[in-house]
C-alpha positions as a Markdown table, in Angstrom:
| # | Residue | x | y | z |
|---|---|---|---|---|
| 1 | Met | -161.8 | 51.8 | -55.7 |
| 2 | Trp | -159.4 | 54.6 | -55.4 |
| 3 | Gly | -158.6 | 54.3 | -59.1 |
| 4 | Thr | -162.4 | 55.0 | -60.4 |
| 5 | Phe | -162.8 | 57.1 | -57.8 |
| 6 | Thr | -159.8 | 59.3 | -59.4 |
| 7 | Leu | -160.7 | 58.9 | -62.8 |
| 8 | Ile | -164.6 | 59.8 | -61.8 |
| 9 | Tyr | -163.0 | 63.0 | -60.1 |
| 10 | Thr | -160.3 | 64.0 | -63.0 |
| 11 | Asp | -163.1 | 63.9 | -65.4 |
| 12 | Leu | -165.2 | 66.5 | -63.3 |
| 13 | Val | -162.2 | 68.5 | -62.6 |
| 14 | Ala | -162.0 | 68.4 | -66.9 |
| 15 | Lys | -165.2 | 68.7 | -67.4 |
| 16 | Thr | -165.4 | 71.8 | -64.9 |
| 17 | Leu | -162.2 | 73.2 | -66.0 |
| 18 | Ser | -163.3 | 72.9 | -69.4 |
| 19 | Glu | -166.7 | 74.9 | -68.7 |
| 20 | Lys | -164.9 | 77.7 | -67.2 |
| 21 | Leu | -162.6 | 77.9 | -70.1 |
| 22 | Asp | -165.6 | 77.9 | -72.5 |
| 23 | Gln | -167.3 | 80.8 | -70.2 |
| 24 | Glu | -164.0 | 82.8 | -69.6 |
| 25 | Thr | -163.5 | 82.4 | -73.6 |
| 26 | Lys | -167.1 | 83.4 | -74.1 |
| 27 | Ser | -166.8 | 86.0 | -71.9 |
| 28 | Ser | -164.0 | 87.7 | -73.2 |
| 29 | Lys | -165.3 | 87.3 | -77.0 |
| 30 | Asn | -167.9 | 89.2 | -76.3 |
| 31 | Ile | -165.7 | 92.2 | -74.4 |
| 32 | Leu | -163.5 | 92.4 | -77.8 |
| 33 | Ile | -166.9 | 92.4 | -79.7 |
| 34 | Gln | -167.8 | 95.3 | -77.6 |
| 35 | Val | -164.4 | 97.0 | -77.6 |
| 36 | Leu | -164.3 | 96.5 | -81.9 |
| 37 | Lys | -167.9 | 98.0 | -81.4 |
| 38 | Lys | -166.9 | 100.8 | -79.4 |
| 39 | Leu | -163.5 | 101.4 | -82.0 |
| 40 | Asp | -166.0 | 101.1 | -84.9 |
| 41 | Glu | -168.6 | 104.3 | -83.6 |
| 42 | His | -165.6 | 106.0 | -82.4 |
| 43 | Phe | -163.5 | 105.6 | -86.1 |
| 44 | Gly | -167.1 | 105.8 | -87.9 |
| 45 | Arg | -167.6 | 109.8 | -86.0 |
| 46 | Gln | -164.3 | 110.6 | -86.9 |
| 47 | Thr | -164.6 | 109.8 | -90.7 |
| 48 | Glu | -167.9 | 111.6 | -90.5 |
| 49 | Val | -165.8 | 114.4 | -89.2 |
| 50 | Ile | -163.2 | 114.2 | -91.9 |
| 51 | Asn | -165.3 | 113.8 | -94.5 |
| 52 | Asn | -167.4 | 117.2 | -93.4 |
| 53 | Gln | -164.1 | 118.8 | -93.4 |
| 54 | Ala | -163.2 | 117.7 | -96.9 |
| 55 | Arg | -166.6 | 118.9 | -98.3 |
| 56 | Val | -166.0 | 122.4 | -96.1 |
| 57 | Leu | -162.7 | 122.8 | -97.6 |
| 58 | Asp | -164.1 | 121.6 | -101.0 |
| 59 | Glu | -166.7 | 124.4 | -101.0 |
| 60 | Asn | -164.3 | 127.1 | -99.5 |
| 61 | Thr | -161.6 | 126.3 | -102.9 |
| 62 | Gln | -164.8 | 126.6 | -104.9 |
| 63 | Ser | -165.0 | 129.9 | -103.4 |
| 64 | Val | -161.5 | 131.0 | -103.4 |
| 65 | Glu | -161.0 | 129.9 | -107.4 |
| 66 | Arg | -164.4 | 132.3 | -108.2 |
| 67 | Leu | -162.9 | 135.2 | -106.5 |
| 68 | Ser | -159.7 | 134.3 | -108.3 |
| 69 | Lys | -161.7 | 134.4 | -111.6 |
| 70 | Ser | -163.5 | 137.7 | -110.6 |
| 71 | Leu | -160.4 | 139.1 | -109.6 |
| 72 | Gln | -158.6 | 138.5 | -112.4 |
| 73 | Gln | -161.6 | 139.7 | -114.2 |
| 74 | Arg | -161.7 | 143.4 | -112.8 |
| 75 | Leu | -158.0 | 143.6 | -113.4 |
| 76 | Asp | -158.1 | 142.5 | -116.8 |
| 77 | Arg | -160.8 | 145.1 | -117.1 |
| 78 | Ser | -158.9 | 147.7 | -115.2 |
| 79 | Thr | -155.5 | 146.9 | -117.5 |
| 80 | Thr | -157.3 | 147.7 | -120.7 |
| 81 | Lys | -158.8 | 150.9 | -119.0 |
| 82 | Leu | -155.4 | 151.8 | -118.3 |
| 83 | Leu | -154.2 | 151.3 | -121.8 |
| 84 | Asn | -157.0 | 153.0 | -123.3 |
| 85 | Leu | -156.7 | 156.5 | -121.1 |
| 86 | Ile | -153.0 | 156.2 | -121.5 |
| 87 | Gly | -153.5 | 156.0 | -125.4 |
| 88 | Leu | -156.1 | 158.9 | -125.1 |
| 89 | Tyr | -154.0 | 160.9 | -123.4 |
| 90 | Ser | -150.7 | 160.1 | -125.7 |
| 91 | Glu | -153.4 | 161.0 | -128.5 |
| 92 | Leu | -154.1 | 164.4 | -126.6 |
| 93 | Ala | -150.4 | 164.9 | -125.9 |
| 94 | Val | -150.1 | 165.4 | -129.7 |
| 95 | Cys | -152.9 | 167.6 | -131.0 |
| 96 | Gly | -151.6 | 170.7 | -132.2 |
| 97 | Val | -152.9 | 174.4 | -131.0 |
| 98 | Met | -155.2 | 174.1 | -134.1 |
| 99 | Asp | -157.2 | 170.7 | -132.9 |
| 100 | Gly | -159.5 | 172.3 | -130.2 |
| 101 | Lys | -162.7 | 170.2 | -131.3 |
| 102 | Arg | -160.3 | 167.0 | -131.0 |
| 103 | Lys | -158.9 | 167.6 | -127.7 |
| 104 | Glu | -162.5 | 168.6 | -126.5 |
| 105 | Asn | -163.0 | 165.3 | -127.8 |
| 106 | Leu | -160.6 | 163.2 | -126.6 |
| 107 | Lys | -160.9 | 165.0 | -123.1 |
| 108 | Ala | -164.9 | 164.0 | -123.0 |
| 109 | Glu | -163.3 | 160.3 | -123.8 |
| 110 | Ile | -160.8 | 160.0 | -120.8 |
| 111 | Val | -163.7 | 161.6 | -118.3 |
| 112 | Asn | -166.3 | 158.9 | -119.7 |
| 113 | Leu | -163.7 | 156.4 | -119.5 |
| 114 | Ile | -162.9 | 157.2 | -115.8 |
| 115 | Asn | -166.2 | 157.3 | -115.2 |
| 116 | Glu | -167.4 | 154.1 | -116.0 |
């Protein structure tokens, strides 16, 4: 009789332990799923922030490139203007005493170029 009782008791204990382990496993799995969801949300937000920062950097880079191009064009125009002024002053410097009309024309060109 004790043998049967021991067997029934052992089966009951094994079944109870199995159920308890199943519950704990299920609970642990649910907790793990929740943790993974939180991590996914957190990293999802970080990904969004990183993507937004990348977009802002791209926009800033484009602005800098446009500004650089504009400055380069202005520098090119200024350099061309300076070279033209040097040429006009050189011509003015070599004009003789008798080149009054040419001098006046060169002075007018110089003033116009400076005022551009």
